[in-house]
N, C-alpha and C positions, 0 to 999 in steps of 0.2 A: 754756622751760628754766627749770629749779632753779637760784639761784645757789651759787657754790661758795664754801664756808666753809673759810676759813685758820686752820687751828690754833696759836697763838703758843707758840713755845717759851718757858719758862720758864728764862730767864738768871739769878733771884735768887742767893743766898748760899746760901739753905737748898735750893734746886734743882740747884745744880750739887755741892752738898754729897752729895745722895744718889744722882750718878753716879758722884762718886768712890768712893763707898761699894760700889757694885754692879761697879765695877773691880776693887777690891780682893777682890771674892770670886773673881773668875777667879784659878785657880793655874794657873802653868805648870810641867809637869813637866821635871823636868831627866833626862834621859838620858844614861848615860856615851859619850860619841863617841870612837871608836877613831882614834888618830891615823895609822894605818899598815895596811894591808890584811894583810901577812903579818910574823909576828915575825922577827925574825932567824934563830933556827933554823929556822923554816920554809922561809926562802928559802934556808938552807945546804941543806938535805935536798933541794930540789929542783933544786939547781943542779949544772949535767954541765958537764965537763972540755969546752972545743969543740975540744980535738984530737983527740977522739973521730970514727972514721968512723961513715954512715947505721947500715951492721948493726953494729956495735959499742955505739953509742948505744942502739940498740933493742933489743938484748940486755940493755945493765947496766938502760936502766930495764924491762923486765920482770921483772927478778930484782930488784931491791932498789927501784925506783921508785914512789911512790906509785899507787893507782887510774886516777887522770883521764891520768895518765901511760901508764901499759899502755892503755888506751883509746887513746888519740893513735897508739901504735903500730901497734894492730891496725886503725886508719883508715887510716894510711898505708902497710899491706900490700902493696895494689895497684902503688903505687909503687914499694917494693923490691923486688917483683916482677918491674918493667918494668926495673930500673936494673942489678940481679943478681940474676939467680933459683936458680942457684946456691949463692952463700952464702947467703941466704935461705932455701930449704928445707934446707940443713942446719943453720943456728944461730937462727933467728930463729924458722920453724915448730915445732920441738920447744919452744921456752920459751913458744909461745903454747897448746899443746897442755898443758902444765902450769898454766897459769894459767886456763885456761877451766875446771878442775875447782871451782875456789872462785870464780872471778870472781862480780860481780854482774848484773845484768839489764842494765845499760848495756852495757857489753863484751861479752857474750853475742847483744846484737842486734848492735852492730858489727861483732861478727866473723863473724852471717851473712850482711849486708850485702857486708863484705871479698870474702868465699870466692867470692861470686856476682859480683861484680865482676871477680875473676881469670879465672872460667869464661867470661866474657864476652868480656874483652878479649884471650882466647888467649895467656897470657902462656908457658903449657908447653904440653905436649903432653896430649891428654886422657887419654892413659895413664900420666903422671907426672901429673897431676891426681887421677886415681883412687887413685894409689897414696900420694901423699903426703895430699889433704885429704879424702877421702870417709870414711874411718876416723874422723875426727874429728866429720864431721856425724853422723853414723849415732851416734854416743858421747853429743851432744849432743840428739839427736832426743826424749827422751821426759825433757827438761826438766822440774823442779816446776809451772815458768811456764807459763800458756797461751800467753801472748805470746811466749816465748821460743822454746816447742815448734813455734809455727806459723812462727815467721820461720827456723829451721833445715829446717822441712818443706817450705817453698817452695823453699828453698834445693836441696835434693834434688829435687825435681820437674823443676827448670829443669836438674839435674846427668845425671836419665836420659834424658832426653830427647837427650844429648850423648855418654853411654855404650854401648861395644857392648854386644850382647845377650847376650856370656858374661858378661861385669861384672855385669850387671843379673841376670841369673838366679843366680849362684853369691853376688856379696854382699848384693843384694837380696830376691829374690824367695824364696831357702830359707829366709832366716829370717823372713820374713813368717809363713811357716804358724805356729811357734810365737808369734809375737806377736799373731794374731787368736784365739787361744785365748781360752774366756770366764775362765780365770785370770788371765787378764792385767788389766793397769790399762784404766780406761775411754779414758786419753788415748791409751794403747797402741792400742786395737781402733778408736779415730777414726782414728790416723795409717794404719792400716794397710786401712784403708778407703781414703783418697786415694792411697795409692799403689798400691792395685790397680786404680782408675780409670785411672792415669796408664801404668802396667806393660800393660792389655791392648790398647794398641796399639803395642806395640815386639814382640809374636811373632804366631807365626803361630797359626791359629785351633784347632788339636788341641791346641797346648800348652796356650792359655790352657781349653781345656776341661780338660785331664787334673788342672792343675796351679791355675787360679784360679778355676774356676767352684764348686768344693766351700766354698772359702772364702768366697766371693761369698755361696753361699744361708744361709750358717751366721752370715754376719753381717746376712742382711737377716734371719733370727729371734732376732737378739739380743733379750736381755732387756732391755736397756735404752735408750729410744727412741732418744737422741742418735747412736747408733751405725746405727737401722734407718734414722733420718732421712740422715746420711753417707752410707751404704751405696746406699739409694734414688737420691741424687743422682749415684752414680757409676755407676749403671746403665746411663745412655745412653753412655756413654765403653767400657763392658764390651760393649754393645750394639753401635755403630760397628765394635768389633775383631773381632768372631766372626763377623757377618755375621746374613742375614736368617732362615735356617735354623735355627740356634739360637737367636736372639733370641726366635723363635716357640715353641721348645719349650722354652726356661730362662727368659727375661728375663720375657716378657709374663704367665707365670703369678706368677711373685715380685709382680711390678706390680699385678696383681688381687690379691693377696692384702693388699699393702701399703696398696692401696684403700682396702679394710676392716678398718682398724685402729684399734685402739681411742683411739689418739691423734689428734687433728687434725693438727698439725703431721706426723704420716707421712701420713696421705692428702694431704696438701698438696704433699709431695713428690712422693706418686706419680702426683699429676694432673698439676706440671707436665712430671714425665719422660716421662709417657703422651705429652702434646700437643709435647712435643720429640720423640719416636720416633716420630710419625705415619708420616712417609714409608717409614719401614721395615716396617710392616704393610700385607697385603693387601687386597682388599676385604671379604673376608669376617670377618677378624679385625676390621674397624674396625666393620663393620654388628651381627657379634654378638656383641664383648667390648667394644670403646671405646666404642660411643656408649651402652650402659645404662648404662655407668659415669660418663658426663660426665652426662648425665640425671639421673643421682643425685644429683651433686654440684650442679647448678642446682636441683635441689628443695631440697637440705638448706640451699643457702646462703641462701636466706629466711626457712625456718622456723628451722631448728633450729642451723646453723652458720654465723654472718654472719662467722666469722674468715676464711675462704676469697673473700669477694668481692673483694679487692685482686686476686689473683691472679688468681681467674678472669676478672674485667674485663682484666687485662693479656692473657691470654692468649687472649681470646675471637675476636679478630680469626684467630690462626693456625688457631684449633680449626674455627671454621664453615669458610674453606675447604681444610682437609685431610680436611675430613668434607664437603665438598660433592656430591662423588659418589654417596652415598650416603643422600642425604637426600631424604625422601619431600615432597610439596609442603606438607604440615601439618606434620612438622619443621620444615622451612624457614623457615617463616612463624611457630614457637614459637619458636625459637632469634634470630629479628630481634625479636619483641617482648620477649624478655629483654632484648639489646641496650639496645635503647630505654627497658625499664624501668632496668637500669642507667645512661644515660645521663641521665637527669632524677632518680635516687637523692639522697634532703636537699632536694629546691627544691620537693618538692608532698608534701600529705598522700595516703595513701593507704587504702583502705578508704573512702575519703568520710568522715572522720574530720572535726570541727571543731579549731580550737586547743587550746579548752579540754579536749577529751578526750583531746589528747598529751601523752604523759609529755616533759618536758624532754631533749631530747638532751646527754647529754654530752660535754665537748669532745673527747672521744677517738673518737667517734663521730661527729663533725664533719667530724676528720681524718679518717676511714677514707671517709666520704662523698665528700669531695674528693677524696681518690687514686682511689676507683673512677670518680668523671667523669675527671679525667683521663686513666684508663687509655684509658677511652671514648672520649674525644680524640683520644690516640694509635692507636685502633686505626680510626679512621673511614675511612681510604684502602682496608683491608682489606675494610671492610665495604660501601663503594662496588661495590670486585669482586662483594662476597660475592650483592649484590642486582640488580646488573647496571646500567651508569652510565645506562640510560635509563630504569630506574623511579626515580632518582634521586629526581626532585622530588614523585613521588608516596609514597615509599616513607621517605626518608629527609631530605629538606630540613627540615623542624618540627624533628630533632632536630640537623642542622646550626645550626640558626636559634637555637637553645636554648645551645647549649655556644658558640655566638662571642660568645654575651651573658649568658654566665655568671658569679654575681657574684665570684666568687673567681680571682684572678689567674693560678695555676698552669694552670687550665683553659684560659682564653684565650690563655694563652702557648703552650701545647699544639697549641692548633686553628692559630694563626698558622705555627707550624712547618710544620704539615701540611697548608697552606693550597694550596702549589704542588702536591701532589703529589692534590689534593683537583681542584685545576683542568686539571691532565694529564688526568687518569680520564676528566674530564665532556666535554673538547673540543669538540665544537661546542654544548654545554650550557652553556656555561663562563657565557653571562649569566644565569643563574639565580644566582650567587651574588657578583652588583657591588653588591648594597645590603651584603652582609658583608665585602667587601673594603674597603666605605668606613666604615664601623663599626669595625673592627680598628685603619683608619689612624687612626681620630678615637678612639682607645681613652685612657682616662684613665692607664694605667700604660705607663710607656717599657720594660716590659721587653717587654710585648707588642707594641708597634711596632720595637723589635729587630729581634726573630724573625722578624716578617715583612717586614724590610727586608731580609733576607739575599736574597730572591729577588724582591724587588719588581720589576726589569727584566722577570725570564721571566714572570711572575703578567701586568703589564700587556701583553705582548707579546700572550698568549692571551686576554686580555680582549678586547684590540680586533681580532685578526687570529683567534681560535677561532673566531667565531659565520661566520655570511653575510656580515657587513658587513667587507669586505677593502678596500674604497678607502681613501683618503687622507681624503676628503669628510667621510667619517663616522665619523671617530676619535671627536671630542667628544662626538657623539650618543648612542654607545655606552655610557658612564657618565658620566650627566649632572653626579653631585657630586664629581666625582674630583679636579677642580681645587682647589676647597676644602678636600677634606680632604687633600691632598699640601701646601698653602698654612700650613692648620691642624697637621700634623704636623711640620713643620718652623721653627714657631713655638714650638711646646711643648718639643722637643728643643733648639733656643737658648736657651730661660728654665731649663734644668734645669743642674744640674752634672754631667749625664753625655756630658761632649764625644764622647767615644768614638763614642756614638748619632748625635750629629749629624755628625760626620765621616762617618760609614757612611752614612747617609740623604744627603747634599751627594754624595757621588761616586756612587751608586745612581740619583741624580737627573740624571745624565749619560745615562739614557736617553730621556728625554723628549722629543727633536725626533723620534722613531722614534713617537710616542703620541699626541701634539695637534700644532696646530697652531704654526708661527711667531708669526705675532701672540699668540695667549697664551703663548709662553715669554716675549714679549719684554715684554707687561705686567705680567705676573706672577711671574714666576720671574728674569728676567736680573739684573733692577733688585735684586732681594733678595740674590744673591750679590754683585755691586758691594758692598752695604751691609755683608753679612758680612766680607769682605774691609778694609774701612773702621775697622769698628766692634767686630767679637771682636778678643779677646784670646790667644787660642788657635791656635797656629801649625798644626797639623794640622787643623784648619776651616779657617782660611785657605786653606790652599794646595790643599784640596779644592774649597773654595769656587771659588777660580780656576781650577782644571782645569775645571769644570763649566762658568763663564760662557764659556771658552775653544771647548769644544767647543759651547754655545750660538750663540757668536758664528758658527762654522765654519757651521753650518747654518743661520742665519738668511738669508731670502730678500729682504730689502729694503734696497738699499745704504743708503739714509739713515739706517735704523735701524742698522746696523753702523758708519756712519762718524761716528754719534753716541757707539756707544760705543768705538771708539777713542780720540777725542778726549779722554774722560771716564777712559780708562786712562792717559792720556799727560800728562792735566794734574791728575789727584786722585792719581793712584799716582806716575808717573814724576817727576813736579816737587811731589811734595806737600809740603808742610812738615815732617813727621815723617818719620825714616828710617827705621822702622818700614813704612812706606808704599811708600817707594821700592825696601827689599829685597825686597817682595812686589810691586812690578812687575818685578824681575828675575826671580821664580820664574813670574810670568804671562807672561813673554817665552820663559821656556824650551817653558813647552806650546804657546806657538805655532809655536815654531819644530819643535815635536813634531808638531801636528795640521796646520799650514798651509802652504802650499809656500814654497818659496825666495824666490819675487819678492814673494810677498804680506807677508812678515819685513821683507824690507827695501826695498819701498814704504813702508809705515808706521812700521815699528820699529825701524829698524836704526840711523839717528841718534838718536834719542832715548835709547838704550840709552847710544850713544857720548857722550853730554853726561854722563851719569856719573861719567865719569873723572875730572870737576872733582869731585865731590862734598867737601864740606868733612869726611863722618864716614868712617873709617877701615873701617869696615866695610863697608859700599858700596862702596869702590872695592875691597875684598877680594873680593867675590861675583861682583863685575863680571869682574874678571879671570879668576874661576873660569870665567865663561861664554862669555870670548871664543873660545875654540874654537869652541865650538857654532854663535856667532857670525859667523864667519869659514866654516865651513863651509856657510853660506847664498849666498855668493858664487858669482858666474859671471862666467867671464872671456870676451870683454871688455864684457859687456854693465854688469858694475858693478863696473869696473876705478876709477871715481871712487870708490866707498865701499871698495875696499879702499885707495885713499890714503889715506882719511880714518882707517880703522882704524889703518893707519901709524904715519899722525901722532899719533892719540892714545897708542899704544902707546910711542913715543919722549918725548914730552911725560912720561908716566908716569915712565920709566926714566931721566929727567934731572931732573924736577921733586919725586918722594915723597920724603918724610922720614920716613914711619911706616916702621921698620925691616920688621914683620910683613907688610905689603903690598908691599914692595919685594921682598923674599923672594918672594912669590909671583908676582908679575909679571916677574921673571928666569926662574922655571920656565914660566911661561906662554908668553913668548918664545921659550925651545926646543921646547914644545910647538907653537906656531905655523909653526916654519922646519919642523918634521918633516912638518907636515900640505901636501895637495895639493889645491889647488882646481880645481873642475869646469870643464870647459869647454863653450862649447855645442855645439861640434865633439863626436861620437859617441866616445867611450871605453871600453873593454870592460871597466876595472874599476868605473867608474862605473854600469855598464849596468843594475844592477836598481836602485839609487838614483835612477837617474836616472828611470827608469817611477813608481817610488814619488811621485818630484815631480812628473810630468809628470799623471798623475792627479788629483794634489790641484790644481794649477793648471786643468786643465780643467774639475774640475766647478765652480770658484767662478769660473771664465767660463760656466760654466752657470746658475750662479743669476742672473749678470746677465742673461743673455740671457732666463730665464724671466721674469724682474721686467719687462724690456722687452715681452717679450709680452704677459705680461698686462695692462701699461698699454693695450699698443694695441688689443688685446682689448674694454677697456672703452669705449676709444674710439670702436672701430668700433659697438658695442653702440647708443651711445648717440646716435649718426648715424643708425643703423638704426631707430632710432624715431623721431627726427625725420622722416624720408624717410618713412615709414611714415604719419606722422599728415598729411603735406602730399597726399601720395596719395588718403588716405580723402575731405582733404576737395576734392580736386578731381574725384573720381568721383562726391561728392556733389554736386558743383554740375554735372557733366555729364550726371548722371544722367535731366535733361529732353529732352536731344537725342535724335537718330535710332538707329535701331538699329544703322545701318550705321557709325554712327560710335562708338559702345560697342565693338562689335566691334575697332574699329582701334585704341579705347583697350587693351583688354583685350589682345590681341597683343605693344602696347607695353611693358604691364606686365608681363607675362611676359616677354619678353627682357628685361627692365632686370634684372629678381629673379634671372633666370639667369646674368646676369653679374655682377651684385655677390654670387651666393652661390660663382658658379665662383671669383671674385678672395678669398673670403674662405678657401678650400679650403687652400692651403699654408700660411696664416699657421694654421689649426684645425689642420691637420694635426701642423705643427711643435711649438705649442703642447701638444696633448696628449701627443706623442713626449716633450716636455722632462718636461711633470708625470711621466709616467710612468717619466722617467728620476730624475727625482730623489728618487722615494720609493723606488727602488732602490738605484738607485747611489751616491745622496746617503744614504741612511740603511739603510746595512749594519747587518747583526745589534747589538743591544746588547753580546754581549760583543767586538765587533771596534770599536768605537765611536773607540776612540785610533788604529787602525790604515785604512789607505788597504787595496784590493783588491791583491792581487798577481797583478793581470793583466799581460800585455803589450798594446801599442795595439792589437794586431791582433785580440784576442780582443771575441767579439762580447758585448753584455748583452740578457739577457731578461727583459722585466718584463711584469706583467701589464696591458693597459690596461684604464681607466674605462671602463665603460658597454657593454662587450663582450662581457660573460660572462667567467665564471671558466675556459674552457676555450681561451680569446683569447690567444696569446703572442706577441709581437711582438720581435723582437730586432734589434739595432740595431748598425751595423759601427762601426768609429772613424772614418770619415768621415763620416757622421752626425752626428756632436757636435764638428766643428772650431770650434772658439774663435772668436769673433767679438769684434770692439769694441763698447761699450755705447750708440755714436752709433748704429753703422748695421748694427744686430744684426737689428733687423726688417726691413730691406729687401735685407739681402745673404745672410739665410739662406734656404736653400730645403728642402721634404723631397725625398727620394730618390724615385726612381719608383715603388720597393717597396714604402716606406710608403704612398704616394699610393694604389696600388692595395690594400692591405690597408683603407684606412678607406672603398674608393668605397661599400661597402653604407650603411655608415652614414650617408655625405654624399648620399646618393641619398636614402635617408630624412627628410635634412632638406632637400632641395629641394624634394622630394616637399610636405612640408609647408607650405612658404612657398608654391608655386604654389597651393596649395586654398585657403591663406588668404588669397591677392589675387584667387582666382577668389569666393570668399563675399563680398569687400568689393565688387567690381564688382557682381555681383548685386544 
């Protein structure tokens, strides 16, 4: 390492003098500071008598006030119309009409918006509105400023929809004939084009044919290209108004002529209108007229006119599917190759040229190419339909790979948005895009991740269940890199400043219990959620993490892990040193009340919540008081009578000992609410019937988790015991193999009898275990969208679940009696399967018995 050399500062007299001379060279420019914003004369001119009414003040300001005051009156016109419509129309509106003749741009724009607001609020009848406001709109329609003219035009187009036909015909359509002539200004003809597009849907076809179509033809042949473009874009609305017959004879010839116009912008407008009107043309028009035009557009886009590339790439999906029925195989392949070429435009060298032979692309070209590839990503689902999803891997997978790995963020962002649509179209072949899902989850841009997360639960469900791997055991094997990608995405969102993306991601991660195993969630995600609650500084992110943690706890299948998480929640949040953590504990308890059964909350969280009534921080006590009605709703009488007494005791202490005024106010309000509440009892009550069913369902599923865990432990013990028995039998047979054949036969008989007995003894436990596992995959894991809701089914409703190992078509329905809850201590001994479920598993059990007998027979040999 090189030594660091420190330069010494010169504090000598001469050196310091030089610094002072340098400072003296800096000149401070003094500017006059205005002591007040307004002079007394200006303040007096802006002062208005306070005793004037709203109408009188508006008239005064419009007559003698300044422009800014007149603009404020115009902006306040909808309020005046709501308060006093008659006086406003009689006194204020005529003044506004006079002022608008000489008003500036700001007042004109404000007036256009206010007039539209009055129409939308329906402050007056449409007849009164057309009589009072329509003439003002038409007078200002041809304002010299283009922005003002467009604002009044938007207001007029909205008014046309609400006006009666006769008013539109006399006030708007008849004057339109003179406004659309060549002798009128360019702005007037442009306005006429847009009005005709709106009027075309207002009248019958014969009226449009007689009064509108002649004007349409003349404007399509206008000398100014801006007018031709504007009229061309309105031809779609005209065609919808006149029907298919007139469209074929009148509109289509005009579009063909405009498609051959000398101006590229006109040709582009004609092409887009043709694509939007494909559904109105028959097969002959598409094959003989539209298809040749489209082919010429595609050929010219690369050779002579690259300006239409962006529009062509945007409409290519609609175009290919609209002309799908008339394509020959050669044309089908040609358009597919054209799409592939557009998808990689700007990424690879064309015609085999080297880098030295290529000209440097300008910035505009690069932006254009990015837009083209982005449009190709937008149209990718449509192209899958075009080639058939069965041919995806052969025809489009390479393009899909390129678009997901595109160097530009907008392209990858568009692919992330359309990823769900692609996954739905592929259906059973969705496994082919697993790697691209992982790639987008690990994308360096958070915008891409945010776009993908929107449909992440649906995508993951399709990934795990869309293919042939429907069993819960093969969930992780279907996407091997999924868990690292999900953890990486969450960590990148956590370290960024975009907390909304992080919140959204945590909310969507609540779907993971249906995707991956309980142990994977516990070791890779659950503790991470607890860390976020404890360390993150953003409240929405903490709440999202708390709710997702409760969902993970809800579907955790090991009692030891559940107890550990509950203990951490109580110790680190409920009894935490920071009041912020104790507030988050109350939020978590609110989610637990929502997701778990009443008995679960009362068992683990009821008393820790009540302990916070002695919290030293007023905000914690205040939040607790707001939560107490929900806490009381979890009680059942007479089972939880002692908890109710504890609750009442805490409320009395708060009423007697609370010193904070705000907390005391909330306590009193909460006491009144608690007095009005009714507590559910253990006996049947009609008013609590629906909520009781939901709570019973939650409680039964919680008991089933304990039962499944006990059965799995017994299964592991039985498997270990069976392996030891088999080893001992093998040794015994080897020692007795030298004895006589008669002794061997007797040994074989005893072994077969013992194996059949052990297998028969295991059948009941095995069938119950399989039944519980299948139930847990269906009942305990509903669809991701209903993750926070319990299934609204009565106790008599049966549950249908696919049984692993029995094939896809084999379905097993379980009644309520077969899922009766048992205690954790004797669940393995007291729970027996029903005869129907035992009969359904006979075929599988016979195979197992046969395998065991053949195994023992081979060992005896």
